[in-house]
C-alpha positions in Angstrom: -11.3 -15.8 -26.1 -14.3 -17.5 -24.6 -15.3 -17.3 -20.9 -13.7 -20.6 -20.0 -10.4 -19.8 -21.7 -10.4 -16.4 -20.0 -10.9 -17.9 -16.6 -8.2 -20.5 -17.1 -5.8 -17.8 -18.4 -6.1 -15.7 -15.3 -6.0 -18.7 -13.0 -2.8 -19.9 -14.6 -1.2 -16.5 -14.2 -2.0 -16.3 -10.5 -0.7 -19.8 -9.9 2.7 -18.9 -11.3 3.2 -16.2 -8.8 5.5 -17.3 -5.9 4.3 -17.0 -2.3 1.2 -18.0 -0.4 -2.4 -17.7 -1.4 -5.1 -18.6 1.1 -8.9 -18.9 1.0 -10.5 -16.9 3.8 -14.1 -16.1 4.9 -15.5 -19.6 4.3 -17.0 -20.0 7.7 -18.0 -16.3 8.1 -17.9 -14.0 5.1 -16.1 -10.7 5.2 -18.8 -8.0 5.4 -17.6 -4.9 3.5 -18.5 -1.3 4.4 -20.6 -1.2 1.2 -22.9 -3.9 2.6 -21.6 -6.8 0.3 -20.4 -10.0 1.9 -17.4 -11.8 0.4 -16.7 -15.4 1.2 -14.8 -17.4 0.5 -12.2 -15.1 -1.0 -8.5 -15.3 -1.7 -5.7 -13.4 -0.2 -2.1 -13.5 -1.4 0.8 -12.9 1.0 4.5 -13.3 1.6 6.4 -13.9 4.9 10.0 -13.2 5.8 11.9 -14.6 8.8 10.5 -17.1 11.3 7.8 -16.9 14.0 9.2 -17.4 17.5 7.8 -20.0 19.9 5.6 -17.5 21.7 4.2 -16.2 18.3 5.0 -12.7 19.5 7.5 -11.4 17.0 5.1 -10.8 14.0 5.3 -7.5 12.1 2.6 -6.7 9.6 4.0 -4.5 6.8 1.1 -2.7 5.0 1.8 -1.7 1.3 0.9 1.5 -0.4 -1.3 2.2 -3.4 0.9 0.6 -6.1 2.7 -1.8 -3.8 2.0 -5.5 -3.3 3.1 -8.4 -1.1 6.6 -8.6 -2.5 8.6 -6.7 0.1 12.0 -8.1 -0.5 13.9 -10.2 -3.0 13.2 -10.2 -6.7 9.7 -9.2 -7.8 8.2 -12.0 -9.9 6.8 -9.7 -12.6 9.5 -7.0 -12.9 12.6 -8.9 -11.7 13.5 -5.8 -9.7 14.0 -5.8 -5.9 10.9 -5.7 -3.8 9.5 -2.3 -2.8 11.1 -2.4 0.7 14.1 -4.7 -0.1 16.5 -2.3 1.6 14.5 -2.5 4.8 13.8 -6.3 5.1 16.4 -8.9 5.8 19.2 -10.0 8.2 20.7 -7.0 10.0 18.3 -4.5 8.3 15.7 -2.5 10.2 13.1 -5.2 9.7 15.6 -7.8 10.8 14.4 -11.3 9.7 16.7 -12.9 12.3 14.6 -11.2 15.0 11.1 -10.6 13.4 8.6 -12.5 11.4 7.4 -10.1 8.7 4.1 -10.5 6.9 2.9 -8.5 3.9 -0.5 -9.2 2.2 -1.8 -8.0 -1.2 -4.9 -5.9 -0.2 -8.4 -6.9 -1.5 -9.0 -5.0 -4.7 -5.3 -5.6 -5.7 -4.0 -7.5 -8.6 -1.3 -9.8 -7.3 -3.4 -12.8 -6.3 -5.8 -11.3 -3.7 -9.4 -11.0 -4.7 -10.0 -8.0 -6.9 -11.6 -6.9 -10.1 -9.4 -9.0 -12.4 -10.0 -12.2 -10.4 -12.7 -14.6 -11.5 -16.2 -14.1 -10.1 -17.4 -17.6 -9.4 -21.0 -16.6 -10.1 -20.2 -15.7 -13.7 -16.9 -17.5 -14.6 -15.6 -14.1 -15.8 -13.3 -11.5 -14.2 -15.2 -9.3 -11.7 -14.4 -6.0 -13.5 -16.6 -3.2 -12.2 -18.9 -5.9 -10.7 -16.4 -6.1 -7.9 -17.7 -4.4 -4.7 -16.2 -1.1 -3.7 -13.8 -1.6 -0.8 -12.4 0.7 2.0 -9.2 0.8 4.1 -11.3 -0.7 6.9 -12.2 -3.6 4.7 -8.5 -4.2 3.9 -7.8 -4.3 7.6 -10.6 -6.8 8.3 -9.2 -9.1 5.7 -5.8 -8.8 7.3 -7.3 -9.8 10.6 -8.7 -12.9 9.0 -5.3 -13.7 7.6 -3.7 -13.3 11.0 -6.3 -15.7 12.4 -5.4 -18.2 9.7 -1.7 -17.9 10.7 -2.5 -18.4 14.3 -1.3 -14.9 15.4 -3.4 -13.4 18.1 -1.4 -10.2 18.5 1.1 -8.4 16.3 4.3 -7.1 17.7 4.0 -4.2 15.3 2.1 -2.9 12.2 3.8 -0.4 10.0 3.5 1.1 6.6 3.8 4.3 4.5 1.1 6.3 2.7 -1.9 4.0 2.2 0.0 1.5 4.3 0.0 4.1 7.1 -3.7 4.5 6.8 -4.1 0.7 7.3 -1.9 0.9 10.4 -4.0 3.6 11.9 -7.3 1.8 11.1 -5.9 -1.4 12.6 -4.7 0.3 15.8 -8.1 2.1 16.2 -10.3 -0.9 15.4 -8.2 -3.7 16.9 -6.0 -2.2 19.7 -6.0 -5.5 21.5 -4.3 -7.2 18.5 -1.3 -4.9 18.2 1.5 -3.9 20.5 3.1 -1.0 18.5 2.1 1.0 15.4 4.3 3.0 13.0 2.3 5.1 10.5 4.8 6.7 8.0 4.2 9.6 5.7 0.4 9.2 6.2 -2.6 10.9 7.7 -5.9 10.1 9.4 -7.9 11.2 6.3 -7.4 11.9 2.7 -7.4 15.6 1.8 -9.4 17.2 -1.0 -6.2 17.8 -2.9 -5.3 14.2 -2.8 -8.8 13.1 -3.9 -8.5 15.5 -6.8 -5.2 14.0 -7.9 -6.7 10.5 -7.8 -9.7 11.7 -9.8 -7.4 12.9 -12.6 -5.8 9.5 -12.7 -9.1 7.7 -12.8 -10.5 9.9 -15.5 -7.3 9.2 -17.6 -8.1 5.4 -17.3 -11.8 5.6 -18.1 -11.1 7.9 -21.1 -8.9 5.3 -22.7 -10.8 3.6 -25.6 -9.5 0.2 -24.5 -11.1 0.5 -21.1 -14.5 -0.7 -22.4 -16.3 0.4 -19.2 -14.1 -1.9 -17.1 -14.7 -5.0 -19.3 -11.4 -4.9 -21.2 -10.5 -8.4 -20.0 -13.1 -10.0 -22.2 -11.9 -7.9 -25.2 -8.3 -9.0 -24.7 -7.3 -5.3 -24.3 -5.5 -3.2 -21.7 -6.1 0.5 -21.3 -2.4 1.1 -21.4 -2.3 4.8 -22.3 -4.8 5.8 -19.6 -3.1 3.8 -16.9 0.3 5.1 -17.9 -0.9 8.7 -17.7 -2.5 8.0 -14.3 0.8 6.6 -13.1 2.8 9.6 -14.5 0.5 12.1 -12.9 0.7 10.3 -9.5 4.4 9.8 -9.7 5.0 13.6 -9.8 3.2 13.9 -6.5 5.5 11.3 -4.9 8.5 13.4 -5.6 9.5 17.0 -4.8 10.6 19.9 -6.9 14.0 19.7 -5.3 14.4 16.0 -6.1 13.3 16.6 -9.7 15.6 19.5 -10.2 18.6 17.6 -8.7 17.9 14.5 -10.7 16.9 16.1 -14.1 16.9 19.8 -14.1 16.2 21.0 -17.6 18.7 18.5 -19.1 17.8 17.2 -22.6 17.4 13.5 -23.3 20.1 12.1 -25.6 20.3 15.2 -27.7 22.1 18.6 -27.7 19.2 20.7 -29.1 15.4 20.7 -28.8 13.4 19.1 -31.5 10.7 21.7 -31.7 8.2 18.9 -31.4 6.4 16.8 -28.9 8.8 13.9 -28.4 10.5 13.5 -25.0 13.0 16.4 -25.4 13.7 16.6 -21.6 15.1 13.8 -19.3 12.2 14.3 -16.9 9.7 13.6 -19.7 11.5 10.4 -20.7 11.6 9.4 -17.0 7.9 9.8 -16.6 7.1 8.0 -19.8 9.2 5.1 -18.6 7.5 5.1 -15.2 4.1 5.0 -16.9 4.9 2.2 -19.4 6.6 -0.1 -16.9 3.7 0.3 -14.4 1.2 -1.0 -17.0 3.2 -4.3 -17.1 2.6 -5.0 -13.5 -0.7 -3.3 -12.4 -4.3 -3.6 -13.3 -6.3 -0.5 -14.4 -9.5 -1.5 -12.5 -7.4 -2.2 -9.4 -6.1 1.4 -9.6 -9.6 2.7 -9.6 -10.7 0.6 -6.6 -7.6 1.2 -4.4 -7.5 5.0 -5.1 -11.2 5.1 -4.2 -10.5 3.3 -0.9 -7.9 5.9 0.0 -10.4 8.7 -0.9 -13.0 7.3 1.5 -10.5 7.1 4.4 -11.5 9.4 7.2 -10.8 7.8 10.6 -12.4 10.6 12.7 -15.7 10.2 10.8 -16.4 6.9 12.6 -15.9 8.6 15.9 -18.2 11.6 15.7 -15.6 13.6 13.8 -13.3 13.6 16.9 -10.0 11.9 15.9 -8.8 11.6 19.5 -11.8 9.4 20.2 -10.5 6.8 17.8 -7.6 6.2 20.2 -9.3 6.6 23.6 -7.5 4.5 26.3 -5.4 2.8 23.6 -2.6 0.5 24.9 -0.8 0.7 21.6 2.7 2.4 21.4 3.0 4.8 18.4 5.8 6.2 16.4 4.6 8.7 13.9 7.1 9.5 11.1 7.0 12.3 8.5 9.4 13.8 6.0 10.0 17.5 5.5 9.9 17.3 1.7 6.6 15.4 1.5 3.9 17.7 0.2 1.4 15.0 -0.6 1.1 13.9 3.1 2.8 16.9 4.8 4.2 17.0 8.3 1.3 19.2 9.4 -1.0 16.2 9.0 1.3 14.0 11.1 1.2 16.7 13.8 -2.6 16.7 13.8 -2.4 13.0 14.3 0.1 13.3 17.1 -2.1 16.0 18.8 -5.0 13.6 18.7 -2.9 10.8 20.2 -1.7 13.1 22.9 -5.3 14.1 23.7 -6.2 10.4 24.2 -3.1 10.0 26.5 -1.5 7.5 24.0 2.1 6.5 24.3 3.4 8.3 21.2 6.7 9.6 19.8 7.0 11.7 16.7 9.9 12.2 14.3 10.2 14.5 11.3 12.9 13.4 9.0 14.8 16.0 7.1 14.6 15.0 3.5 14.0 16.7 0.1 13.1 13.4 -1.6 9.3 13.9 -1.4 6.6 11.5 -0.4 8.7 8.5 -1.7 11.4 9.1 0.9 10.1 6.2 3.0 11.0 3.9 0.1 14.5 5.3 -0.5 17.8 5.4 1.3 17.3 7.6 4.4 19.6 6.6 7.2 17.9 8.7 9.8 14.6 7.1 9.0 16.2 3.6 9.2 17.8 4.5 12.5 14.5 5.8 13.9 12.6 2.7 12.9 15.3 0.3 14.1 15.5 2.1 17.5 11.8 2.2 18.0 11.3 -1.5 17.2 14.2 -2.5 19.4 12.9 -0.5 22.3 9.4 -1.9 22.0 11.0 -5.4 21.8 12.7 -4.8 25.1 9.5 -3.6 26.7 7.7 -6.7 25.5 10.5 -9.1 26.3 10.6 -10.2 22.7 12.7 -13.3 21.9 14.3 -14.2 18.6 13.1 -17.3 16.7 
């Protein structure tokens, strides 16, 4: 496949994705932390609900590592419900009859926003590893440009789990005047050494795949499927808990009564992980996985404030609700408590809720009535304080 065919192939794929795709940074480029300027660049997003006449009911939902802009409804690639489908819609916690919900695919992603598989206009080929390294702060700056494009000066709320929670914290610290309330969920103010280590295992699985071709697999018509699948399998284990795995699988065998004394998927948990890996490859880009995990690794909010986390929130007007889950060992409650202590030290308006759940880190994506009730109540209370009106 020649360069022109390759460029047209990727462009056609992006154009078939439903939703909005806007060009940003034309007048003033987006300056990244690494020193590179991007502009113009594309950003893909979805909206749910309607903006009220005061333009005051906008909620920015920030997605996690393997998420995208498709919060609710059928995902255009998988056909499955969006990653927060149970949370977004009429009568749900993110009630689309009351709120205008926005979700954007982060820069570095692979669902229409600029990233390593998009075309570099300077070469006519996919960026690959020529794409500049991004940070969580870069993601937030791009989101602010998107809000400018939409004519939204101030968000009612920003919320998100995991990497989405990192974006929420960065937004609230960097742009407190542009947000009324913030809900970081199952997140922390910096990535730990353990989490960096898990990410490195996944990245090394990808680069060790012979079809990776030093990130240039696009031009070879290949996909490092095995490496990306293994990265997803390893990461998925960290999203669960031992209790959840035992309850769901235990040591039950997969479609057989006896072990095979071989290396096929004898156990149900093995089959489950293999399925998670193979299905992930169909919707995600390997290079994007490298870039986004690296952005999470670099996240350390206190580092920009002399190593003092409380300084990031000094005199903040933002109302916070910090939420953690007891069974989350990837972003444990202790890290949320550290965040709450820093917010208290800065005299912030903050509430903290630890949800009893043994579902692991992924609990914020699953059916957890106490979590839903907490979020619904916080948003409603903030709406009352703000005098929020429905569309």
